[in-house]
LUMNUVO-411482 format. One record per atom (N, C-alpha, C, O): z, x, y. Coordinates in steps of 0.2 Angstrom, whole numbers, plus 5000, padded with zeros to 4 digits. Layout:
ZXY/...
This chain:
511450135062/511850195062/512350205057/512750155056/512250255053/512750265047/513450285050/513450335054/513950255048/514650275050/514950325045/514850315039/515250375048/515450425044/516150405041/516550375044/516150415034/516750395030/517150455029/516950515027/517850455030/518250505028/518350525021/518150475017/518450585019/518450605012/518950565008/518850545003/519550555011/520050515007/519950445007/520250405003/519450415011/519250345010/518550345006/518350285005/518250395004/517650395001/517750374993/518250374990/517150354990/517150334983/517250394979/517550394974/516950454981/517050514978/517850524976/518050544971/518250524982/518950534981/519250484977/519650504972/519050424977/519350374973/519250374966/519650364962/518650394964/518450404957/518750464954/519050454949/518750514958/519150584956/519850564955/520150584950/520150534960/520850524960/521050474954/521550484950/520650424953/520750384947/520750414940/521150404936/520250464939/520150494933/520750544932/521050544927/520950584938/521550624937/522150584936/522550614931/522250534939/522850494938/522950474931/523450474927/522350444928/522350424921/522450474916/522850474912/522150534918/522250594914/522950614914/523250634909/523250624920/523950644921/524450594917/524950614913/524350534918/524750484915/524750484908/525250484904/524150494905/524050494898/524350554895/524650554890/524250614898/524550674896/525350674896/525650694891/525550644901/526250634902/526550594896/527050614893/526250534895/526450494890/526450534883/526850524879/525850564882/525750594875/526250654875/526550664870/526350694881/526750744880/527450724879/527850764875/527650674882/528350654881/528450634874/528950654871/528050594871/528050574864/528050644859/528450644855/527550684861/527550744857/528150794857/528350814852/528350804863/528950854864/529550824861/529950854857/529650754862/530250724859/530150724851/530650734848/529550704849/529450714841/529550784839/529850794833/529250834842/529350894840/530050924840/530250954835/530450904845/531150924846/531550894840/531950924837/531350824839/531750794833/531550824826/531950834822/530950844826/530650864819/530950934818/531250954813/530950984823/531151044823/531951054821/532151084817/532351004825/533051004824/533250984817/533651014814/532850924815/533050904809/532850954803/533250964798/532250984804/532051034799/532551094799/532751124793/532751114805/533251164805/533951144802/534251184798/534151084803/534751064800/534651064793/535151084789/534151034790/534051024783/533951094780/534251104774/533651144783/533651214780/534351244780/534451274775/534751234785/535351264785/535851224780/536251264776/535751164779/536151124774/535951154767/536351164763/535251164766/535051184759/535351254758/535551274753/535251304763/535551364762/536251374761/536551404757/536651324765/537351324764/537551294757/538051324754/537151254754/537251224748/537151284743/537551284738/536651314744/536451374739/537051424739/537251444734/537251444745/537751494745/538451474743/538751504739/538551404744/539251384742/539251384734/539751394731/538651364731/538651364724/538751434721/539051444716/538451484724/538551554722/539251574723/539551614719/539551564729/540251584730/540751554726/541251574724/540651484724/541151454720/541251484713/541851474711/540851524711/540951564704/541451614705/541851624701/541451644711/541951694712/542651664714/543151694713/542651614718/543251584721/543651554715/544251544715/543251534710/543651504704/543951554700/544351524696/543851614700/544151664696/544851684699/544951724704/545351654697/546051664699/546351734696/546751764700/546151754690/546451804687/546151874689/546551924688/545651874692/545251934694/545551964700/545951934704/545452034701/545652064707/545352034713/544752024714/545852014717/545651984723/545152024728/544751994731/545252084728/544852124732/544152134730/543752134734/544152134723/543452134720/543052074722/542452074723/543452024721/543151954722/542951954730/542351924731/543351974734/543151974741/542552014742/542051994746/542552074739/541952114740/541252074738/540752084741/541352044732/540752014729/540551954734/539951944735/541051914736/540851864741/540551894747/540051864750/540851944749/540551974755/539852004754/539351994759/539652024748/539052044747/538551994746/537951994749/538751934744/538351874743/538151854751/537651834752/538651844755/538551824762/538051874765/537651854769/538151934764/537751984768/537051984766/536551984769/536951974759/536251964756/535951904758/535351894758/536351854760/536051784762/535951774769/535751724772/536151824773/536051824780/535351824783/534951854780/535251774788/534551774791/534551774798/535151764801/533951784802/533951784809/534251724812/534551724818/534251664809/534451604812/535251594811/535551554815/535551634807/536251624805/536651674810/536551734809/537151654814/537551694818/538151724814/538351784815/538451674810/539051704806/539151654800/539051594801/539351684795/539551644789/540251674787/540451734788/540651624785/541351644783/541551594777/541351534777/541951624773/542151594767/542951594767/543251644768/543251534767/543951524767/544151484761/543851434758/544651514757/544951484751/545351424752/545351394758/545551394747/545851324747/546551334751/546851284753/546751394752/547451404755/547351424763/547751434767/546651424765/546551434772/546451504773/546451524779/546451554768/546351624769/545651644770/545251624765/545451684775/544751704776/544651754770/545051804770/544151744766/543951784760/543451834762/543351894759/542951814767/542351854769/542051824775/542151764776/541751874779/541451854785/540851904787/540851954785/540351874789/539751914791/539851944798/539451984800/540351924802/540451954808/540852014808/541452014807/540452074809/540752134808/541252154813/541752194812/541252114818/541852124823/542452084821/542952094825/542452044816/542952004815/543152014807/543451974804/543052074805/543152094798/543952104797/544252094791/544252114802/545052124802/545352054800/545952054798/545051994801/545351934800/545351914792/545651864790/544951954788/544951944781/545651954778/545952004779/545851904774/546451904771/546951864775/547551854773/546751844781/547251814786/547051734786/546551714783/547551704789/547551624789/546951604794/546951634800/546551564792/546051544797/546351494802/546751454800/546151494808/546451454813/545951394815/546151364820/545451394812/544951344814/545151274811/545151264805/545351224816/545551164813/545051124809/545251084805/544451124811/543951084808/543751114801/543451074797/543951174799/543851204792/544451174788/544351164782/544951154791/545551134787/545451054784/545851034780/544951024787/544850954785/544550954778/544550894775/544251004775/544051004768/543550944767/543650904762/543050944771/542450894770/541850924772/541850974776/541250904769/540650934771/540450894778/540450834778/540150934782/539950914788/539550964792/539551024790/539050944796/538750984801/538650954808/538550894808/538750994813/538650964819/538451014824/538551074823/538250994830/538051044835/538651054840/539051014841/538751114842/539251134846/539051184851/538551214851/539451204856/539351254861/539751314860/540351304860/539451374859/539851434858/540251444864/539951454870/540951454863/541351464869/541251534872/541351544878/540951574868/540851644871/540251654875/540251674880/539651624872/539051634875/538851574879/538351574883/539151514877/538951454881/538251424878/538051374881/538051454872/537451424869/537551374864/538151374861/537051334863/537151284857/537051314851/536651354849/537551294846/537551324839/537551264834/537851204836/537351274828/537451224823/537951244818/537951294815/538451204817/539051214813/538951184806/538851114806/538851214801/538851184794/539451204790/539651264789/539851154788/540451164784/540251134777/540151074776/540351174772/540151154765/540751174760/541051234760/541051124757/541551134752/541351174746/540751154743/541751214744/541551254738/541951234732/542551234732/541651204727/541951174721/541851214715/541351244714/542351204711/542351244704/541951194699/541751144701/541951224693/541551184688/541851114687/541551064685/542451104688/542851044687/542851004693/543250964694/542451024698/542350994705/543050994708/543250944712/543351044708/543951054711/543851104717/543551154716/544051084723/543851114729/544251184729/544851184729/543951234729/544251304729/544151344736/544451394736/543751314740/543751344747/543151304751/542951254749/543051344757/542551314761/542051364764/542251424765/541451344764/540951394767/540751374774/540651314776/540851414779/540751404786/540151444788/540151504788/539651404791/539051444793/538951414801/538851354802/538851464805/538651454812/537951484813/537851544813/537551434815/536851454816/536551444823/536951414827/536051484825/535851484832/535351424833/534751424832/535651364836/535251304837/534951314844/534451284845/535151364848/534851374855/534151404854/533751384858/534051444849/533451474848/532951414847/532351424849/533151364843/532651304842/532451274848/531851254849/532951264852/532851224859/532451274863/532051244867/532551334862/532151384866/531351384864/530951384868/531251374858/530651374855/530251304858/529751304859/530751254858/530451184860/530251194868/529751164870/530751224871/530551244878/529951284879/529551264884/529851334875/529251374876/528651334874/528051334878/528651284869/528151244868/527951194874/527451184875/528551174877/528451124883/528151164888/527751134892/528351224889/527951264895/527251274893/526851264898/527051284887/526351294885/526051224886/525451224889/526351174884/526051104885/525951094893/525451064895/526451104897/526351094904/525851144907/525451114911/525751204905/525251244907/524551224905/524051214909/524551194899/523951164896/523751104900/523151084902/524251064902/524151004906/523951024913/523450994915/524251074916/523951094923/523251124922/522851104927/523051154917/522451184916/521951124915/521351124918/522151074911/521751014910/521650974916/521150944917/522150974920/522150934927/521550974931/521150934934/521651034931/521151074935/520451064933/519951054937/520351064926/519651054924/519450984925/518950964926/519950934924/519850864926/519650854933/519150814934/519950894937/519750884944/519050904945/518650864949/518850964943/518150984943/517650934940/517150914943/517850914934/517450864930/517350794934/516850764934/517950774936/517950704939/517550714946/517150664948/517650764950/517250774956/516450774954/516050744957/516250814949/515550814947/515350744944/514850714946/515750704941/515650644938/515550594944/515050554945/516050594949/516050554954/515450564959/515150524961/515250634959/514650644963/514050624960/513550594963/513950624953/513450604950/513350524950/512850494950/513950494951/513950424952/513750404959/513350354960/514050434964/514050414971/513350444974/513150414979/513050494972/512450524975/511950474975/511650464980/511750434969/511250384969/511450324974/511050304977/512150314974/512350264979/512250284986/512050244990/512350344987/512250374994/511550374996/511350355002/511150384991/510350384993/510150314994/509750304998/510450264990/510250194991/510550174998/510150135001/511050205000/511350185007/510850205012/510750175017/510650275011/510250305016/509550265016/509250245021/509350245010/508750205010/508750135013/508350105017/509350105012/509550035015/509550045023/509250005027/509750105026/509750115033/509050125035/508850105041/508650165031/507950175033/507550105033/507150095038/507750065028/507349995028/507549955034/507149925037/508249965036/508449925042/508049955048/507949915053/507950015048/507550045054/506750035053/506350045058/506550005048/505849985047/505450045043/504850045043/505850095040/505450145037/505550135029/506050135026/504950125026/504850105019/504550165015/504350155009/504450225019/504050275015/504450315010/504150335005/505050315011/505550355006/505750315000/505750255001/505750344995/505950314988/506650344986/506650404986/507050304982/507650334979/507450374973/507050344969/507650434972/507450474966/507850444960/508450434961/507550434955/507850414948/507950474944/507450494941/508550494943/508650554939/509050534932/509150584928/509150474931/509450454925/509150384922/508850354926/509350374916/509050314913/509650264912/509550214908/510250274915/510750234914/510750174919/510250164922/511350134920/511350084925/511150104932/510850064935/511450164934/511250184941/510550194942/510250184947/510250224936/509450234937/509150164937/508650164941/509350114933/509050054934/509150024940/508649984943/509750034943/509850004950/509450034955/509150004959/509350104955/508950134959/508150114959/507850104964/507950104952/507250074951/507250004954/506749994958/507749964953/507749894956/507749904964/507449864967/508049954967/508149954974/507449974977/507249954982/507150024973/506450044975/505949984975/505549974980/506049944970/505549884969/505749834975/505349804978/506449824976/506649784982/506349814988/506049774993/506349874990/506049904996/505349894996/505049875002/504949894991/504249884991/504149804992/503649794996/504549764989/504449694991/504549674998/504249645001/505149705001/505249695008/504749725012/504549695017/504449785010/503949815014/503249765014/502949755019/503149735008/502549695008/502649625012/502249605015/503349605011/503449545015/503449555022/503249515026/503749615024/503749635031/503049635034/502949615039/502649675030/501949675032/501549615033/501249595038/501749565028/501449505028/501649465034/501249425038/502349465035/502649435041/502349455048/502249425052/502249525048/502049555054/501349535055/501149525061/500949535050/500249515050/500149445053/499749425057/500649405050/500649335052/500849325059/500649285063/501349365061/501649365068/501049385072/500949355078/500749435071/500149465075/499649415076/499349395081/499449375070/498949325070/499149275074/498749245078/499849255074/500049195078/500049215085/499849175089/500249275086/500249295093/499549305096/499449285102/499149325092/498449325094/498149255096/497849245101/498349215091/498049145092/498349115098/498049085102/499049125099/499349095105/499149125112/499049095117/498949195111/498749225117/498049205119/497949195125/497649195114/496949175116/496849105116/496249085117/497349065115/497248995116/497048975123/497348995128/496648925123/496448895130/497048845132/497048825138/497448825128/497948785129/498648815130/498748865126/499148795133/499748825134/500248795128/500148735126/500648845125/501048825120/501748845122/501848905124/502248795121/502948815122/503348785116/503248735114/503748835113/504148815108/504948825110/505048875113/505348775107/506048785109/506448785102/506248775097/507148795103/507548795098/507848715098/507648675101/508348705093/508548635092/508948615098/509048555099/509148655103/509448635109/509048625115/509248615120/508348635114/507848625119/507748685123/507448685128/508048745121/507948805125/507348845123/507148845117/506948865128/506248895126/506348965123/506749005125/506048975117/506049035113/505349065113/505349125112/504849035114/504149055114/503749025119/503748965119/503349065122/502849035127/502249085128/502349145129/501649055128/501149105128/500849115135/501149075140/500349155136/500149175142/499849115146/499949105152/499449075143/499149015146/499648975149/499548945154/500248955145/500748915147/501048945154/501248905158/501149015153/501449045159/501049035165/501249025171/500349045164/499849035170/499848965172/499848955179/499848915168/499848845170/500448825174/500448785179/501048855172/501648835175/501848885181/502348875184/501448935182/501548985187/502249015186/502649015191/502449045180/503049075179/502949135176/502449155174/503549175176/503549245172/503949225166/504349185165/503749265161/504049255154/504849265154/505149225151/505149315158/505849315158/506149255162/506749245160/505849225166/506049165169/506049105165/506449055165/505549105160/505449045156/505949045149/506148995147/505949105146/506349115140/507049095141/507449125146/507349055137/508049025138/508148965142/508748945142/507648945146/507748895150/507548825146/507248825142/507948775149/507848705145/507148685147/506848695152/506848655142/506148625142/506148575147/505648565151/506648535148/506648485153/506648515160/506348485164/507048565161/506948595168/506348635169/506048635174/506048655163/505348695164/504848645166/504448665170/504848585164/504348535165/504648485171/504248435173/505148505174/505448455179/505548385177/505348335180/505848375171/505948315168/506648295167/506848245164/507148335169/507848325168/508148265171/508648245169/507848245177/508048185180/507848125177/508148065177/507348125173/507048065170/507148055162/507248005159/507248115159/507348115152/507948155150/508048205153/508148145144/508648185140/508248215134/507648185133/508548265131/508148295126/508048245120/507548245117/508548205119/508548155114/507948105115/507548085111/507948075121/507448025123/506748055123/506248025121/506748125124/506048155124/505848155117/505248155116/506248175112/506048175105/505948105102/505448105098/506348055105/506247995101/505647955104/505347915100/505547955111/505147905114/504447935116/504047895118/504347995117/503848025120/503348065116/503648115112/502748055115/502248095112/501848135116/501648195115/501648105122/501248145127/501348115134/501648055135/501248155139/501348135146/500948175150/500748235148/500848155157/500448195162/500948215167/501448175169/500948285169/501348305174/500948345179/500348375177/501148355185/500848385190/501148455192/501848445193/500848505192/501148565194/500648595200/500048595200/501048635205/500648665210/500148715207/500248755202/499548725210/499048765207/499248835209/499448855215/499148885204/499248955206/498848985211/498949035214/498248955212/497748975217/497848935224/497948875224/497948975229/498148945236/497548895238/496948905236/497748845241/497248795244/496848765239/496248735240/497048755233/496748725227/497148665225/497748675225/496848605223/497248555222/497748565216/497548605212/498248525216/498748535210/498448525204/497948485203/498748555199/498548555192/498848485189/499348465190/498448455185/498648395181/498648415173/498148435171/499248415170/499348445164/499548385159/499948345161/499248385153/499448335148/499848375143/499648425140/500448355142/500848385137/500948345131/501148285131/500848375125/500948335119/501548375115/501548435115/501948325113/502548355110/502548345103/502348295100/502848385099/502848385092/503548415090/503748465092/503848385085/504548405083/504448455077/503948445073/504848505077/504848555071/505348535066/505948535068/505148515060/505648485055/505648535049/505148565047/506248545046/506248575040/506148525034/506048465035/506148555028/506048515022/506548465022/506448405019/507148475024/507748435023/507748375028/508048325028/507248385033/507148335039/507548355045/507548315050/507948405045/508348435050/507848455056/507348495055/507948435062/507548455068/507748515070/508348525073/507348565070/507548635072/507248655078/507348715081/506848615081/506548635088/505948585090/505848535087/505648605095/505148565098/504548605100/504648665103/503948585099/503348615102/502948575107/502848515105/502848605112/502448565118/501848605119/501748665120/501248565118/500548595120/500348565126/500248505127/500148615131/499948595137/499148605138/498848655136/498848545140/498148545141/498048535149/498248495152/497548585151/497448575158/496848515159/496248535157/497048465161/496548405162/496448385169/496248335171/496548445173/496348435180/495648415181/495448365185/495148445178/494448435179/494248365176/493848335178/494648355170/494448285167/494648235171/494348185172/495348235174/495548185178/495148185184/494948125187/494948245187/494548245193/493848205191/493548165195/493548225186/492948195184/492948125183/492548085185/493548105179/493648035178/493747995185/493447935186/494048025189/494147995196/493447995200/493347945203/493148045199/492448045202/491947995199/491647965203/492047985193/491647935189/491847865192/491347825194/492447855193/492647785195/492447785202/492247725204/492547835206/492347835213/491547825214/491347785218/491247855209/490447855209/490247785208/489847755212/490547755203/490347685201/490547635207/490147595208/491147645210/491347605215/490847615221/490647565224/490647675223/490247695228/489547665227/489247635232/489247675221/488647655220/488647575220/488147545223/489147545218/489147475218/489147445225/488847405227/489647485229/489647465236/489047475240/488847435244/488747535239/488147555243/487547505241/487147495246/487547485235/486947445233/487147375235/486647335237/487747355235/487947285237/487847275244/487647215246/487947325248/487847315255/487147295257/487047245260/486647335255/485947315257/485747245253/485347205256/485947235247/485747175244/486047115247/485747065248/486647125249/487047065253/486647055259/486446995261/486447105263/486047095269/485347065268/485147015271/485047085262/484347055261/484446985259/484046945260/484946975255/485046905252/485146855258/484946805259/485546885263/485646835269/485046825273/484846765275/484646875274/483946865278/483446825273/483146785276/483446835267/483046795263/483246725263/482746675263/483846705262/484146645262/483946605269/483746545269/483946645274/483746615281/483046605281/482846555284/482646645278/481946635278/481746575274/481346535275/482146565268/482046515264/482246445267/481946395266/482746445272/482946385275/482446365281/482646315284/481946405282/481446385287/481346435292/480946425297/481746495292/481646545297/480946575297/480746605302/480546575291/479946605291/479446565295/478846595297/479546505297/479146465302/479146485309/478746475313/479746525311/479846545317/479446615318/479546665315/478946615322/478446675323/478846735326/478646795326/479446725330/479746775333/480346805328/480446865328/480646765324/481246785320/480946805313/481246855311/480446775310/480246795303/480046865303/480246905298/479646895307/479446965307/480047015307/480047065303/480546995311/481147035311/481547035305/481747085302/481546975302/481946975296/481647005290/481947045286/480947005290/480547035285/480647115286/480647155281/480647135292/480647205293/481347235291/481447285288/481847195292/482547215290/482547215282/482847265280/482247165279/482247165272/481947225269/482147255264/481347245272/480947305270/481347365271/481347415266/481747375277/482147435278/482747445273/482847495270/483047385271/483547385266/483247405259/483647435255/482647375258/482347395251/482147465251/482347505246/481947495256/481747565257/482447605256/482447665252/482947585259/483547625258/483847625251/484047675249/483747565248/483947565241/483547605236/483747645232/482847605238/482447655234/482547725235/482647765230/482747745241/482947815243/483547835239/483647885236/484047785239/484647795236/484547805228/484847855225/484147765225/484047765218/483647835216/483847865211/483147845221/482847915219/483247975220/483248015216/483747965225/484248025226/484648025219/484848085217/484847975217/485347965211/484947995205/485248035201/484347975204/483948005199/483848075199/483848115194/483748105205/483648175206/484248215205/484248265201/484848185207/485448215205/485648215198/485848265195/485448155195/485548155187/485148205184/485348235179/484548215186/484048265183/484348335184/484348375179/484648345190/484948415191/485548425187/485648485185/485948375186/486548375183/486448395175/486748435172/485948365173/485748375165/485348435164/485148455159/485048465170/484648525169/483948505167/483548555165/483748445169/483048425167/482548425173/481948415173/482848445179/482448445185/481948505184/482148555183/481348485186/480748535185/480748565192/480548535197/480748635192/480748675199/480048705199/479848735195/479648685205/479048715206/479048775210/479048775216/479148835207/479348895211/478648925213/478148925210/478748955219/478148985222/478449035227/478949025230/478049085228/478249135233/477949115240/477349115241/478449115245/478249085252/478649135257/479149165255/478349125263/478649165268/479149115271/479049065274/479849125270/480349085272/480349075279/480549015282/480249125283/480249115291/479749055293/479949015297/479149065290/478649015291/478848945289/478748895292/479148935283/479348875280/479948845285/479848785286/480348885287/480848855292/480548835298/480748775301/480148875301/479748855307/479348785306/479348745311/479048785300/478648725299/479148655299/478948605302/479748665297/480148605297/480448595304/480448535306/480548645307/480848635314/480348615319/480448575323/479648635318/479148605322/479048535321/478948495326/479148505315/479148435314/479748395318/479648345321/480348425318/480848395322/480748405330/480948365333/480348455332/480248465339/479748405341/479748375346/479248395336/478748335338/479148265338/478848225341/479748265334/480048195334/480448185340/480748125340/480548235344/481048225350/480848165354/481248125356/480148155355/479948105360/480048035357/480147985360/480048035350/480147965346/480847955345/480947895342/481347995346/482047985345/482347955352/482147965357/482847915350/483247895356/483647945359/483847945365/483748005356/484148055358/483748115361/483148115359/484048145366/483648205368/484048265366/484648275368/483748315362/484048375360/483548425360/482948425361/483848485360/483448555360/483548595354/484148605352/483048625351/483148665345/483048735347/482548755350/483548775346/483548845348/483448885341/483848875337/483048935341/482848975335/483049045337/482849075342/483449075332/483649145332/483449175325/483849175321/482849205324/482649225318/482549305318/482449335323/482649335312/482549405311/481749415312/481349375311/481549475314/480849485316/480549505309/479849505309/480849515304/480549535298/480349475294/480749425293/479749475290/479549425286/479949425280/480049475276/480249365278/480649355272/480249315267/480149255268/480149345261/479749315256/480249295250/480549335248/480249235248/480649205243/480249165238/479749135240/480449165232/480149125227/480649065226/481149065223/480349005229/480748945229/480348885227/479748895227/480648825227/480348765226/480348735233/480748715236/479748745236/479648725243/479848655245/480248645250/479648605241/479848535243/480548525243/480848495247/480948555238/481648545238/481948585243/482448555246/481748645245/482048675251/481948645257/482348645262/481348615258/481248575264/481648515265/481948495270/481848485259/482248425258/482948445260/483348415264/483148505258/483848535260/483848545268/484348515271/483348575271/483348585278/483348525282/483648515287/482948475279/482848405282/483548375283/483748345288/483948375277/484548345277/485048375282/485448335285/485048435282/485548465287/485348455294/485748435298/484648455296/484448445302/484548375304/484748355310/484448325300/484548255301/485248245303/485448205308/485748275299/486448265301/486648295307/486948265311/486348355309/486448385315/486248335321/486548335326/485648305320/485348265326/485748195326/485948175332/485948175320/486348105320/487048115324/487248075328/487348175322/488048175325/488148225331/488648235333/487548235334/487548275340/487448225346/487148175346/487748245352/487748205358/487048215361/486648265360/486848165366/486248175369/486248235373/486748255376/485648275373/485548335377/485848395374/485948445377/486148385368/486448445364/485948495362/485348475361/486148545360/485748605357/485948615350/486448625348/485348625346/485448635339/485148705338/484648725339/485648755336/485448825335/485348835328/485748825323/484748865326/484548885320/484448955319/484048985323/484848995315/484849065314/484549085307/484749045302/484149135307/483949155300/484049235300/483749275304/484549255296/484649335296/484549355289/484549315284/484549425288/484449455281/485049495280/485249535285/485349495274/485849545272/485649585267/485049585266/486049625263/485849675258/485449635253/484849665251/485649585250/485349545245/485349475245/485249435240/485449445251/485449375253/485149365260/485049405264/484849305260/484649285267/485049225269/485249185264/485249215275/485749165277/485349125283/485149155288/485349065281/485049015286/485648975289/486048935285/485748975295/486348935298/486048885303/485648905307/486348825303/486148775308/486748745311/487248715308/486848755318/487448745322/487248685327/486748685330/487748635327/487648575331/488248575336/488748615335/488148535341/488748525346/489048455345/489248425350/489048435339/489248365338/490048355338/490448395340/490248305335/490948285334/491348325330/491948325330/491048365325/491348405321/491648375315/491548305314/491948405310/492248375304/492948395304/493148455305/493348345303/494048355302/494248405296/493848405291/494748445297/494948495292/495048465285/494848495280/495348405285/495448375279/494848355275/494848345269/494248345278/493648325275/493148385273/492648375270/493348445275/492848495274/492648515267/492148525266/493148505263/493048515256/492748455252/492648465246/492648405255/492448345252/491748325254/491448275251/491448355260/490848325262/490248335258/489748305259/490348385253/489748395248/489848345242/489448355237/490348305242/490448255236/489948195237/489748185243/489748165232/489248115232/489648055236/490148035234/489248025240/489447965244/489947975249/490247925251/490148035250/490748045254/490448045261/489948085263/490748015266/490548015273/491248015277/491747985276/491148055282/491748065287/491848005291/492347975292/491247975294/491247915297/490847865294/490247865295/491047825289/490647785285/490347735288/489747725287/490647705293/490247645297/489647675301/489147645300/489747735304/489247755308/488647785303/488047775305/488847815298/488347845293/487947785290/487347795290/488247735288/487947675285/487447645290/486947615289/487747635297/487347605302/486647645303/486147615305/486747715302/486147755304/485747765297/485247805297/485847735292/485447725286/485547785281/485147795277/486147815282/486247875277/486447845270/486747795270/486347885265/486547865258/487147895256/487447875251/487347955259/487947985257/487848035251/488248065248/487148045250/486948095244/486648155247/486448195243/486448155253/486048215255/486348285254/486048325252/486948295256/487248355256/487448375248/487448425246/487548315244/487648335237/487048355234/487048405230/486448325236/485848345233/485648415235/485448465232/485848435242/485748505244/486148555241/485848605239/486748535239/487148585235/486848595228/486848655226/486648545225/486348555218/485648595218/485548635214/485248575224/484648615224/484748695225/484448735222/485248705230/485348775231/485648805225/485548865223/486048775221/486348795215/485848815210/485848865207/485348775210/484748785205/484348845207/484048885203/484348865213/484048925216/484548985216/484249045218/485148975213/485549035213/485949045220/486249095221/485848995224/486149005231/486748965232/487048935227/486948955238/487548915240/487548885247/487148905251/487948835248/487948805255/488748795256/489148775252/488848805263/489548795265/489548775272/489048775276/490048755275/490148735282/490748755285/491248765282/490648775292/491248785296/491248735302/490648725305/491748705304/491748655309/492448655312/492948665309/492448635318/493048625322/492948555326/492448535329/493448515325/493348445327/493248435335/493548475339/492748395336/492448385343/492148445346/492048445352/492048495342/491648555345/491048575341/490648615343/490948545336/490248555332/490348585325/490948605323/489848585322/489848615315/489248665314/488748655317/489348705309/488848755307/488848755299/489248765296/488248735297/488048735290/487748805288/487248825292/487948835283/487648895280/487248885274/487548855269/486648915273/486348915267/486148985265/485849025269/486349005259/486349065257/485849065250/485949025246/485349115250/484849115245/484849195243/484849235247/484749205236/484749275234/484049305236/483549265236/484049365239/483449395242/483349465239/483849505239/482749485237/482649555235/482049575240/481449545239/482149625244/481549645249/480949665245/481049705240/480349655247/479749675244/479449725248/479349725254/479349785245/479049845249/478249835250/477949795246/477949875254/477249865255/476849885249/476349865248/477149945246/476849965240/476749915235/476249915231/477249865235/477149815229/476549775231/476249755226/476449755237/475849715239/475149755237/474649725235/475149815238/474549855236/474449865229/473949895227/
């Protein structure tokens, strides 16, 4: 925002005042010297003129004053005539006094009666040449008194010439000239004010325009240019200012483009990024980091990175910079009922060219799945090793017993061989299941798709289990609740039979004697749902999300005793996933479980068959 400047504080006023003061001081100094010199020159010239005139008159008068034998009255008349003819506007009075002090002639018509009388002027009696300024007692004005001795041819003083001239007139002329000078000075000052204001305006206008341009640049407006109206230094400055504005605009655009590019990169990064200042306070955080840390931007900005990562009890900022390159941290998942996130944080220092550390950058990688996969891999290897070692250990024991002579016993040998064959079949089934899972994981499993009546397929499987009731140690009943409409699906028949077999086998294994297994088949808008409900022991809540994992068993001892591999439900899930379907379970402990199989379904109209 532009701050308003008062006129008396503005550059305009200061420049104009400076010019006027310089002019006034210069005129005053020049005027003082001029008036003083003029006064001296005019007075000196006036005195010189009066002295010359007095000398001339005295020389003329001396001829008559030297005639002692002539008629005195005639001489006085001649002297009077000489004085009258020599009178000028500057001379107020001329008087001739002889050597006896008798006034012989005067130009003062009011004092003609004093002719022939004794002069009473003391300074005339001194009989010496002199001139001096005095004040007229009658008028109070300044006069110049010239006294000139009148000498004969033999340089004998025969009288005195007295001239009183108007010196006040000279001073009045000097005063008139001073008034003219002052008037001219005032006029010059007025003109100087106008000129100085115009000059100041011509100087400050480009500066004001540059100030406006600077304010526009500060607001981010680079469209306006300073007008260049001259080729002087101000014009060059304005041109340089325009060039500077262009450079700033280009730099700003480049920085804005780079900032947008950086923001875009940070926004679309799959990893979280957190940047801090040299005190460890967060100054930049992208959306991914906010999502991973379950924070809002206003809560993260300005917070210590140690607090942000909950490391303030274990690390200081210095130790974090010196000793840590990466670490794993756990954060609660933003999705409810989902396992906590495992984040790998890579730290990097922001250094200037001087080596000064100006901040810290932390890159967050979500390695939850990697850690989960790695743990699953370790668990898988451990489980496979354990599952294979158990039957192998059992087989080795029986084979060692046979080797030690048990094969000779007709009652024990067949049993030992039967157990060995069962364990061998169990390992073969496990390896085949692992191979099938591997193929499905890699996408190499070949699906033999065909259009079948799914109602009939389920009934076919259940009919087999009905036939097996008599051969089982358990007594159970299968209850069927099917939709009346025929449901035709394009599926891999063998694999879907395997899925239903796995679920039914589990229902039978974990159901009590005399239990009922309810099988329902319903149709929704675009799916069919097959549900199998048993009345068994149920599944604890903590195990519900894990029963589809490989080798996972709720009751490991019982499952292994009944010959399970721990891969049936995992295979079922992969088979249904390959069909675009899904499988899930609902269970309450000691009350039974319900497994649901969902497959995509598109009803076929009768016209399609026609």
